[in-house]
DRENLO-665979 format. One record per residue (C-alpha): x, y, z; residue in three letters; chain. Coordinates in steps of 0.5 Angstrom, whole numbers. Example, Ala and Ser with C-alpha at 12.3 -4.5 7.8 and 13.67 -1.06 7.14 Angstrom:
BEGIN
+-------+-------+-------+-----+----+
!    xx !    yy !    zz !  aa ! ch !
+-------+-------+-------+-----+----+
!    25 !    -9 !    16 ! ala !  A !
!    27 !    -2 !    14 ! ser !  A !
+-------+-------+-------+-----+----+
END
This chain:
BEGIN
+-------+-------+-------+-----+----+
!    xx !    yy !    zz !  aa ! ch !
+-------+-------+-------+-----+----+
!   -99 !     1 !    78 ! unk !  A !
!   -93 !     5 !    79 ! unk !  A !
!   -92 !    -1 !    84 ! unk !  A !
!   -92 !    -5 !    78 ! unk !  A !
!   -85 !    -2 !    76 ! unk !  A !
!   -78 !    -4 !    78 ! unk !  A !
!   -78 !     2 !    83 ! unk !  A !
!   -85 !     2 !    85 ! unk !  A !
!   -85 !    -2 !    92 ! unk !  A !
!   -86 !     5 !    96 ! unk !  A !
!   -92 !     8 !    91 ! unk !  A !
!   -99 !     7 !    92 ! unk !  A !
!  -102 !     9 !    86 ! unk !  A !
!  -101 !     9 !    78 ! unk !  A !
!   -97 !    14 !    74 ! unk !  A !
!  -101 !    18 !    70 ! unk !  A !
!  -101 !    16 !    63 ! unk !  A !
!   -99 !    23 !    61 ! unk !  A !
!   -93 !    23 !    66 ! unk !  A !
!   -91 !    16 !    64 ! unk !  A !
!   -90 !    19 !    56 ! unk !  A !
!   -87 !    25 !    59 ! unk !  A !
!   -82 !    22 !    63 ! unk !  A !
!   -81 !    16 !    58 ! unk !  A !
!   -73 !    17 !    54 ! unk !  A !
!   -74 !    10 !    50 ! unk !  A !
!   -76 !    13 !    44 ! unk !  A !
!   -69 !    16 !    44 ! unk !  A !
!   -65 !    12 !    48 ! unk !  A !
!   -66 !     5 !    45 ! unk !  A !
!   -60 !     7 !    40 ! unk !  A !
!   -55 !     6 !    46 ! unk !  A !
!   -58 !    -1 !    46 ! unk !  A !
!   -51 !    -5 !    44 ! unk !  A !
!   -47 !    -1 !    49 ! unk !  A !
!   -52 !    -2 !    54 ! unk !  A !
!   -51 !    -9 !    53 ! unk !  A !
!   -44 !    -9 !    53 ! unk !  A !
!   -44 !    -6 !    59 ! unk !  A !
!   -48 !   -11 !    62 ! unk !  A !
!   -44 !   -16 !    60 ! unk !  A !
!   -38 !   -13 !    63 ! unk !  A !
!   -42 !   -12 !    70 ! unk !  A !
!   -44 !   -19 !    70 ! unk !  A !
!   -37 !   -22 !    69 ! unk !  A !
!   -35 !   -17 !    74 ! unk !  A !
!   -40 !   -19 !    79 ! unk !  A !
!   -38 !   -27 !    78 ! unk !  A !
!   -31 !   -25 !    79 ! unk !  A !
!   -33 !   -22 !    86 ! unk !  A !
!   -37 !   -28 !    88 ! unk !  A !
!   -44 !   -24 !    87 ! unk !  A !
!   -46 !   -28 !    82 ! unk !  A !
!   -45 !   -35 !    80 ! unk !  A !
!   -41 !   -37 !    74 ! unk !  A !
!   -47 !   -41 !    71 ! unk !  A !
!   -51 !   -34 !    73 ! unk !  A !
!   -47 !   -30 !    69 ! unk !  A !
!   -47 !   -35 !    63 ! unk !  A !
!   -54 !   -35 !    63 ! unk !  A !
!   -54 !   -27 !    63 ! unk !  A !
!   -49 !   -27 !    58 ! unk !  A !
!   -53 !   -31 !    53 ! unk !  A !
!   -60 !   -28 !    55 ! unk !  A !
!   -56 !   -21 !    53 ! unk !  A !
!   -54 !   -24 !    47 ! unk !  A !
!   -60 !   -26 !    44 ! unk !  A !
!   -63 !   -20 !    46 ! unk !  A !
!   -58 !   -16 !    42 ! unk !  A !
!   -60 !   -21 !    36 ! unk !  A !
!   -67 !   -20 !    37 ! unk !  A !
!   -66 !   -12 !    37 ! unk !  A !
!   -62 !   -12 !    31 ! unk !  A !
!   -67 !   -16 !    27 ! unk !  A !
!   -73 !   -12 !    29 ! unk !  A !
!   -76 !   -17 !    33 ! unk !  A !
!   -75 !   -13 !    40 ! unk !  A !
!   -82 !   -10 !    43 ! unk !  A !
!   -80 !    -3 !    46 ! unk !  A !
!   -85 !    -1 !    52 ! unk !  A !
!   -86 !     6 !    54 ! unk !  A !
!   -88 !     4 !    61 ! unk !  A !
!   -81 !     1 !    62 ! unk !  A !
!   -79 !     8 !    61 ! unk !  A !
!   -72 !     7 !    58 ! unk !  A !
!   -67 !     3 !    55 ! unk !  A !
!   -64 !     0 !    61 ! unk !  A !
!   -71 !    -3 !    64 ! unk !  A !
!   -73 !    -5 !    57 ! unk !  A !
!   -67 !   -10 !    56 ! unk !  A !
!   -67 !   -12 !    64 ! unk !  A !
!   -75 !   -14 !    64 ! unk !  A !
!   -74 !   -18 !    57 ! unk !  A !
!   -68 !   -21 !    60 ! unk !  A !
!   -72 !   -23 !    66 ! unk !  A !
!   -77 !   -26 !    61 ! unk !  A !
!   -72 !   -30 !    58 ! unk !  A !
!   -68 !   -33 !    64 ! unk !  A !
!   -72 !   -32 !    70 ! unk !  A !
!   -70 !   -30 !    77 ! unk !  A !
!   -62 !   -29 !    75 ! unk !  A !
!   -64 !   -23 !    70 ! unk !  A !
!   -67 !   -19 !    77 ! unk !  A !
!   -59 !   -20 !    80 ! unk !  A !
!   -56 !   -16 !    74 ! unk !  A !
!   -57 !   -10 !    77 ! unk !  A !
!   -53 !   -11 !    83 ! unk !  A !
!   -48 !    -6 !    85 ! unk !  A !
!   -51 !    -1 !    80 ! unk !  A !
!   -56 !     4 !    78 ! unk !  A !
!   -59 !     7 !    72 ! unk !  A !
!   -55 !    13 !    74 ! unk !  A !
!   -48 !    10 !    73 ! unk !  A !
!   -51 !     6 !    68 ! unk !  A !
!   -54 !    11 !    63 ! unk !  A !
!   -47 !    15 !    64 ! unk !  A !
!   -43 !     9 !    62 ! unk !  A !
!   -48 !     8 !    56 ! unk !  A !
!   -46 !    15 !    53 ! unk !  A !
!   -39 !    14 !    54 ! unk !  A !
!   -38 !     8 !    51 ! unk !  A !
!   -43 !    10 !    45 ! unk !  A !
!   -39 !    17 !    44 ! unk !  A !
!   -33 !    14 !    44 ! unk !  A !
!   -34 !     9 !    38 ! unk !  A !
!   -38 !    15 !    35 ! unk !  A !
!   -31 !    20 !    35 ! unk !  A !
!   -27 !    14 !    32 ! unk !  A !
!   -32 !    14 !    26 ! unk !  A !
!   -33 !    22 !    26 ! unk !  A !
!   -25 !    22 !    26 ! unk !  A !
!   -25 !    17 !    20 ! unk !  A !
!   -29 !    22 !    16 ! unk !  A !
!   -25 !    28 !    18 ! unk !  A !
!   -19 !    23 !    15 ! unk !  A !
!   -23 !    22 !     9 ! unk !  A !
!   -24 !    29 !     8 ! unk !  A !
!   -17 !    31 !     9 ! unk !  A !
!   -15 !    25 !     4 ! unk !  A !
!   -20 !    29 !    -2 ! unk !  A !
!   -17 !    36 !     0 ! unk !  A !
!   -10 !    34 !    -1 ! unk !  A !
!   -11 !    30 !    -8 ! unk !  A !
!   -14 !    36 !   -10 ! unk !  A !
!    -9 !    40 !    -8 ! unk !  A !
!    -4 !    36 !   -12 ! unk !  A !
!    -8 !    36 !   -17 ! unk !  A !
!    -8 !    44 !   -17 ! unk !  A !
!    -2 !    46 !   -14 ! unk !  A !
!     0 !    51 !   -19 ! unk !  A !
!    -6 !    54 !   -21 ! unk !  A !
!    -6 !    61 !   -19 ! unk !  A !
!   -13 !    65 !   -16 ! unk !  A !
!   -14 !    71 !   -12 ! unk !  A !
!   -13 !    71 !    -5 ! unk !  A !
!   -18 !    74 !    -1 ! unk !  A !
!   -18 !    79 !     5 ! unk !  A !
!   -25 !    83 !     6 ! unk !  A !
!   -27 !    79 !     1 ! unk !  A !
!   -23 !    84 !    -4 ! unk !  A !
!   -17 !    81 !    -8 ! unk !  A !
!   -11 !    82 !    -4 ! unk !  A !
!    -5 !    77 !    -7 ! unk !  A !
!    -5 !    71 !   -11 ! unk !  A !
!    -4 !    64 !    -8 ! unk !  A !
!    -5 !    57 !   -11 ! unk !  A !
!   -11 !    53 !   -11 ! unk !  A !
!    -7 !    47 !    -8 ! unk !  A !
!    -5 !    52 !    -2 ! unk !  A !
!   -12 !    54 !    -1 ! unk !  A !
!   -14 !    47 !     0 ! unk !  A !
!    -8 !    45 !     5 ! unk !  A !
!   -11 !    51 !     9 ! unk !  A !
!   -18 !    47 !    10 ! unk !  A !
!   -13 !    41 !    11 ! unk !  A !
!   -10 !    44 !    17 ! unk !  A !
!   -16 !    47 !    20 ! unk !  A !
!   -19 !    39 !    20 ! unk !  A !
!   -13 !    37 !    23 ! unk !  A !
!   -14 !    42 !    29 ! unk !  A !
!   -21 !    39 !    29 ! unk !  A !
!   -18 !    31 !    29 ! unk !  A !
!   -13 !    33 !    35 ! unk !  A !
!   -19 !    36 !    39 ! unk !  A !
!   -23 !    30 !    38 ! unk !  A !
!   -17 !    26 !    40 ! unk !  A !
!   -16 !    30 !    46 ! unk !  A !
!   -23 !    30 !    48 ! unk !  A !
!   -24 !    22 !    47 ! unk !  A !
!   -19 !    22 !    53 ! unk !  A !
!   -24 !    25 !    58 ! unk !  A !
!   -30 !    21 !    54 ! unk !  A !
!   -26 !    14 !    56 ! unk !  A !
!   -27 !    14 !    64 ! unk !  A !
!   -32 !    10 !    67 ! unk !  A !
!   -38 !    12 !    72 ! unk !  A !
!   -40 !     5 !    73 ! unk !  A !
!   -40 !     3 !    80 ! unk !  A !
!   -41 !     9 !    82 ! unk !  A !
!   -49 !     7 !    83 ! unk !  A !
!   -54 !    12 !    84 ! unk !  A !
!   -49 !    17 !    87 ! unk !  A !
!   -45 !    14 !    93 ! unk !  A !
!   -42 !     8 !    91 ! unk !  A !
!   -44 !     1 !    93 ! unk !  A !
!   -44 !    -4 !   100 ! unk !  A !
!   -42 !   -10 !    95 ! unk !  A !
!   -35 !   -12 !    94 ! unk !  A !
!   -35 !   -10 !    86 ! unk !  A !
!   -28 !    -9 !    82 ! unk !  A !
!   -28 !    -3 !    78 ! unk !  A !
!   -22 !    -3 !    75 ! unk !  A !
!   -23 !   -10 !    72 ! unk !  A !
!   -30 !    -8 !    69 ! unk !  A !
!   -26 !    -2 !    67 ! unk !  A !
!   -21 !    -7 !    63 ! unk !  A !
!   -27 !   -11 !    60 ! unk !  A !
!   -30 !    -4 !    57 ! unk !  A !
!   -23 !    -2 !    55 ! unk !  A !
!   -24 !     5 !    59 ! unk !  A !
!   -17 !     8 !    61 ! unk !  A !
!   -20 !     8 !    69 ! unk !  A !
!   -26 !     9 !    73 ! unk !  A !
!   -28 !    15 !    75 ! unk !  A !
!   -25 !    18 !    82 ! unk !  A !
!   -31 !    21 !    85 ! unk !  A !
!   -38 !    18 !    85 ! unk !  A !
!   -42 !    24 !    85 ! unk !  A !
!   -38 !    26 !    80 ! unk !  A !
!   -38 !    20 !    76 ! unk !  A !
!   -46 !    20 !    76 ! unk !  A !
!   -47 !    27 !    75 ! unk !  A !
!   -42 !    29 !    70 ! unk !  A !
!   -44 !    31 !    63 ! unk !  A !
!   -38 !    35 !    61 ! unk !  A !
!   -35 !    30 !    57 ! unk !  A !
!   -42 !    31 !    52 ! unk !  A !
!   -41 !    39 !    52 ! unk !  A !
!   -34 !    38 !    50 ! unk !  A !
!   -35 !    34 !    45 ! unk !  A !
!   -41 !    38 !    42 ! unk !  A !
!   -36 !    44 !    43 ! unk !  A !
!   -31 !    41 !    38 ! unk !  A !
!   -37 !    39 !    34 ! unk !  A !
!   -39 !    46 !    33 ! unk !  A !
!   -32 !    48 !    31 ! unk !  A !
!   -32 !    43 !    26 ! unk !  A !
!   -38 !    45 !    23 ! unk !  A !
!   -36 !    52 !    24 ! unk !  A !
!   -30 !    50 !    19 ! unk !  A !
!   -35 !    46 !    14 ! unk !  A !
!   -39 !    53 !    14 ! unk !  A !
!   -34 !    57 !    12 ! unk !  A !
!   -32 !    52 !     6 ! unk !  A !
!   -39 !    52 !     4 ! unk !  A !
!   -39 !    59 !     4 ! unk !  A !
!   -33 !    59 !    -1 ! unk !  A !
!   -35 !    53 !    -5 ! unk !  A !
!   -42 !    57 !    -6 ! unk !  A !
!   -39 !    64 !    -8 ! unk !  A !
!   -34 !    60 !   -13 ! unk !  A !
!   -39 !    56 !   -16 ! unk !  A !
!   -43 !    62 !   -18 ! unk !  A !
!   -43 !    65 !   -25 ! unk !  A !
!   -40 !    72 !   -22 ! unk !  A !
!   -34 !    68 !   -19 ! unk !  A !
!   -34 !    62 !   -24 ! unk !  A !
!   -28 !    59 !   -21 ! unk !  A !
!   -30 !    51 !   -20 ! unk !  A !
!   -36 !    46 !   -22 ! unk !  A !
!   -39 !    42 !   -16 ! unk !  A !
!   -41 !    35 !   -19 ! unk !  A !
!   -48 !    35 !   -21 ! unk !  A !
!   -50 !    29 !   -16 ! unk !  A !
!   -49 !    34 !   -11 ! unk !  A !
!   -53 !    40 !   -13 ! unk !  A !
!   -60 !    41 !   -15 ! unk !  A !
!   -65 !    45 !   -20 ! unk !  A !
!   -70 !    50 !   -20 ! unk !  A !
!   -78 !    48 !   -20 ! unk !  A !
!   -78 !    54 !   -24 ! unk !  A !
!   -72 !    56 !   -27 ! unk !  A !
!   -69 !    51 !   -32 ! unk !  A !
!   -62 !    54 !   -32 ! unk !  A !
!   -61 !    54 !   -25 ! unk !  A !
!   -55 !    49 !   -21 ! unk !  A !
!   -56 !    50 !   -14 ! unk !  A !
!   -50 !    48 !    -9 ! unk !  A !
!   -55 !    45 !    -4 ! unk !  A !
!   -50 !    41 !     0 ! unk !  A !
!   -46 !    47 !     1 ! unk !  A !
!   -51 !    51 !     3 ! unk !  A !
!   -55 !    46 !     7 ! unk !  A !
!   -48 !    44 !    11 ! unk !  A !
!   -48 !    51 !    12 ! unk !  A !
!   -55 !    52 !    15 ! unk !  A !
!   -54 !    45 !    19 ! unk !  A !
!   -48 !    49 !    23 ! unk !  A !
!   -54 !    53 !    26 ! unk !  A !
!   -57 !    47 !    29 ! unk !  A !
!   -50 !    44 !    32 ! unk !  A !
!   -49 !    51 !    35 ! unk !  A !
!   -56 !    51 !    39 ! unk !  A !
!   -54 !    43 !    41 ! unk !  A !
!   -48 !    47 !    45 ! unk !  A !
!   -53 !    52 !    48 ! unk !  A !
!   -58 !    47 !    50 ! unk !  A !
!   -53 !    42 !    53 ! unk !  A !
!   -49 !    48 !    57 ! unk !  A !
!   -56 !    51 !    59 ! unk !  A !
!   -59 !    44 !    62 ! unk !  A !
!   -52 !    43 !    66 ! unk !  A !
!   -52 !    51 !    68 ! unk !  A !
!   -56 !    50 !    75 ! unk !  A !
!   -56 !    43 !    77 ! unk !  A !
!   -54 !    41 !    84 ! unk !  A !
!   -50 !    34 !    85 ! unk !  A !
!   -51 !    29 !    83 ! unk !  A !
!   -55 !    26 !    79 ! unk !  A !
!   -62 !    30 !    76 ! unk !  A !
!   -67 !    28 !    71 ! unk !  A !
!   -66 !    34 !    67 ! unk !  A !
!   -60 !    30 !    65 ! unk !  A !
!   -65 !    26 !    61 ! unk !  A !
!   -64 !    32 !    56 ! unk !  A !
!   -57 !    31 !    54 ! unk !  A !
!   -58 !    25 !    49 ! unk !  A !
!   -63 !    28 !    44 ! unk !  A !
!   -58 !    34 !    43 ! unk !  A !
!   -52 !    30 !    43 ! unk !  A !
!   -55 !    25 !    38 ! unk !  A !
!   -57 !    30 !    33 ! unk !  A !
!   -50 !    33 !    34 ! unk !  A !
!   -46 !    27 !    32 ! unk !  A !
!   -52 !    25 !    26 ! unk !  A !
!   -51 !    32 !    23 ! unk !  A !
!   -44 !    32 !    24 ! unk !  A !
!   -42 !    25 !    20 ! unk !  A !
!   -47 !    27 !    15 ! unk !  A !
!   -44 !    33 !    14 ! unk !  A !
!   -37 !    31 !    14 ! unk !  A !
!   -39 !    24 !     9 ! unk !  A !
!   -42 !    30 !     4 ! unk !  A !
!   -36 !    34 !     4 ! unk !  A !
!   -31 !    27 !     3 ! unk !  A !
!   -35 !    25 !    -2 ! unk !  A !
!   -36 !    31 !    -6 ! unk !  A !
!   -29 !    34 !    -5 ! unk !  A !
!   -25 !    30 !    -9 ! unk !  A !
!   -29 !    31 !   -16 ! unk !  A !
!   -29 !    39 !   -16 ! unk !  A !
!   -27 !    41 !   -22 ! unk !  A !
!   -23 !    48 !   -23 ! unk !  A !
!   -24 !    54 !   -28 ! unk !  A !
!   -16 !    56 !   -28 ! unk !  A !
!   -18 !    61 !   -34 ! unk !  A !
!   -23 !    64 !   -30 ! unk !  A !
!   -19 !    64 !   -23 ! unk !  A !
!   -13 !    67 !   -27 ! unk !  A !
!   -17 !    73 !   -30 ! unk !  A !
!   -20 !    74 !   -22 ! unk !  A !
!   -13 !    74 !   -20 ! unk !  A !
!   -11 !    79 !   -25 ! unk !  A !
!   -16 !    84 !   -22 ! unk !  A !
!   -15 !    88 !   -16 ! unk !  A !
!    -8 !    89 !   -17 ! unk !  A !
!    -6 !    83 !   -13 ! unk !  A !
!     2 !    84 !   -14 ! unk !  A !
!     1 !    91 !   -11 ! unk !  A !
!     5 !    88 !    -5 ! unk !  A !
!    10 !    85 !    -9 ! unk !  A !
!    12 !    92 !   -12 ! unk !  A !
!    13 !    95 !    -5 ! unk !  A !
!    17 !    89 !    -3 ! unk !  A !
!    21 !    90 !   -10 ! unk !  A !
!    23 !    97 !    -8 ! unk !  A !
!    25 !    95 !    -1 ! unk !  A !
!    30 !    90 !    -3 ! unk !  A !
!    32 !    96 !    -7 ! unk !  A !
!    33 !   100 !    -1 ! unk !  A !
!    27 !   104 !     0 ! unk !  A !
!    24 !   104 !     7 ! unk !  A !
!    17 !   100 !     6 ! unk !  A !
!    13 !   106 !     9 ! unk !  A !
!    15 !   110 !     3 ! unk !  A !
!    15 !   104 !    -2 ! unk !  A !
!     8 !   103 !     0 ! unk !  A !
!     6 !   110 !    -2 ! unk !  A !
!    10 !   110 !    -8 ! unk !  A !
!     6 !   103 !   -10 ! unk !  A !
!    -1 !   107 !    -8 ! unk !  A !
!     0 !   112 !   -13 ! unk !  A !
!     2 !   107 !   -18 ! unk !  A !
!    -5 !   103 !   -16 ! unk !  A !
!    -9 !   110 !   -16 ! unk !  A !
!    -6 !   111 !   -24 ! unk !  A !
!    -8 !   104 !   -26 ! unk !  A !
!   -15 !   105 !   -23 ! unk !  A !
!   -15 !   111 !   -27 ! unk !  A !
!   -13 !   108 !   -34 ! unk !  A !
!   -15 !   101 !   -33 ! unk !  A !
!    -9 !    98 !   -33 ! unk !  A !
!    -6 !    93 !   -28 ! unk !  A !
!     1 !    94 !   -25 ! unk !  A !
!     4 !    89 !   -30 ! unk !  A !
!     1 !    92 !   -36 ! unk !  A !
!     4 !    99 !   -35 ! unk !  A !
!    10 !   100 !   -39 ! unk !  A !
!    17 !   101 !   -35 ! unk !  A !
!    17 !   109 !   -37 ! unk !  A !
!    10 !   110 !   -33 ! unk !  A !
!    13 !   106 !   -27 ! unk !  A !
!    19 !   110 !   -27 ! unk !  A !
!    15 !   116 !   -27 ! unk !  A !
!    13 !   114 !   -20 ! unk !  A !
!    20 !   111 !   -18 ! unk !  A !
!    27 !   112 !   -21 ! unk !  A !
!    29 !   106 !   -18 ! unk !  A !
!    24 !   101 !   -22 ! unk !  A !
!    28 !    98 !   -28 ! unk !  A !
!    26 !    92 !   -33 ! unk !  A !
!    27 !    87 !   -28 ! unk !  A !
!    21 !    89 !   -24 ! unk !  A !
!    16 !    85 !   -29 ! unk !  A !
!    19 !    78 !   -26 ! unk !  A !
!    16 !    80 !   -19 ! unk !  A !
!    10 !    83 !   -23 ! unk !  A !
!     7 !    77 !   -26 ! unk !  A !
!     3 !    72 !   -22 ! unk !  A !
!     7 !    66 !   -23 ! unk !  A !
!    13 !    71 !   -20 ! unk !  A !
!     9 !    73 !   -14 ! unk !  A !
!     7 !    66 !   -12 ! unk !  A !
!    14 !    63 !   -13 ! unk !  A !
!    17 !    68 !    -9 ! unk !  A !
!    14 !    67 !    -3 ! unk !  A !
!    18 !    60 !    -2 ! unk !  A !
!    18 !    59 !     5 ! unk !  A !
!    15 !    55 !    11 ! unk !  A !
!     8 !    56 !    10 ! unk !  A !
!     8 !    60 !     4 ! unk !  A !
!     4 !    59 !    -2 ! unk !  A !
!    10 !    58 !    -7 ! unk !  A !
!     8 !    51 !   -11 ! unk !  A !
!    15 !    48 !    -8 ! unk !  A !
!    13 !    49 !    -1 ! unk !  A !
!     6 !    47 !    -2 ! unk !  A !
!     9 !    40 !    -5 ! unk !  A !
!    12 !    39 !     1 ! unk !  A !
!     7 !    40 !     5 ! unk !  A !
!     2 !    35 !     1 ! unk !  A !
!     8 !    30 !     2 ! unk !  A !
!     8 !    31 !     9 ! unk !  A !
!     0 !    31 !     9 ! unk !  A !
!     0 !    24 !     5 ! unk !  A !
!     5 !    21 !    10 ! unk !  A !
!     1 !    23 !    16 ! unk !  A !
!    -6 !    20 !    13 ! unk !  A !
+-------+-------+-------+-----+----+
END
């Protein structure tokens, strides 16, 4: 009967069996067990501090919760769908263990503020794990950048050869993207770390609770200021998922480049065998499954963000049952992001470069054309005129099949008499990258400086 449930006093018939299963959340929210117990321990301590529990009662609750934690982690806890969620499962088991005192634990709180607190405690811990994986991936990128600081490859715009860059510079571009991701999570964590507990169902409680004390016990920066907002707010989950979506978008961009670079058409890199798979029919295949799968998983995280935004868009204050649907997309986002970051952090330090193929590609597509234009500007020619002259030289190169650096001085002087023998210093790949020796430039000297800064930060 519904009246046998903790909330069943006003009901006169049993909950429909399908409805009971349909509305239960225990199958997914049981992963909050550690944080639910953590919140309950702090709540019991606060109740004892303000005199709503005796110290003996609080001690009994603490001991019972500690035993339940051991049971859960040993796989000896029986989860019940009829008890609906993580909170009622633990409370019922606590009452079985310590008797009527277990029923006093819920004094001054509701499942509404309890679940909001649990999720924030859980997400706070998960953000720390995610940031640790970001740092690990950044360290791998910095290591790879340091190894390849002088390796030249073509930089692309529109996936067309643009200008020569160094592989180290490219790796450090990925590092910078991840640094923004790390900082976004740090900022997001500030809003995660606010405590709803004490808001009760929506209006607070008549008991003389000490929310500041509970917040201190749980390591929150402060209690939430408004009880209505405290129980109904899921902004923190949406904000985190938005940050996660950006991280996955960055990983997807990395993945796209790795897939291209590992192909026979590019041949820039070799991915470790242990991060690739073969084909069931084509024995020659080595498929870059890890980056492909990460690229694909970006879609599910994007979907989780839309799901959470849609979940909240029409909810009146305060708590609504809709909010039960916040956990699965949030849990999936964390799991997907952690797995993707771990895969990349494990893989990137072992990526091998094919320097010859990179150099060969950089020699194609007239990648030093801008250097020739800059050379003419330094000689005193307006940039637009220099641009036109170099464009004609490139057209000649297309016609004859020669790169600018392969043309004779006499051929180049046909386009401008200002060109002298020193032009070949700027038309080499090494000369091109070395010339960009300023903050943020691709010159090896600058890349080494950025690597040193990154190592100091990490």
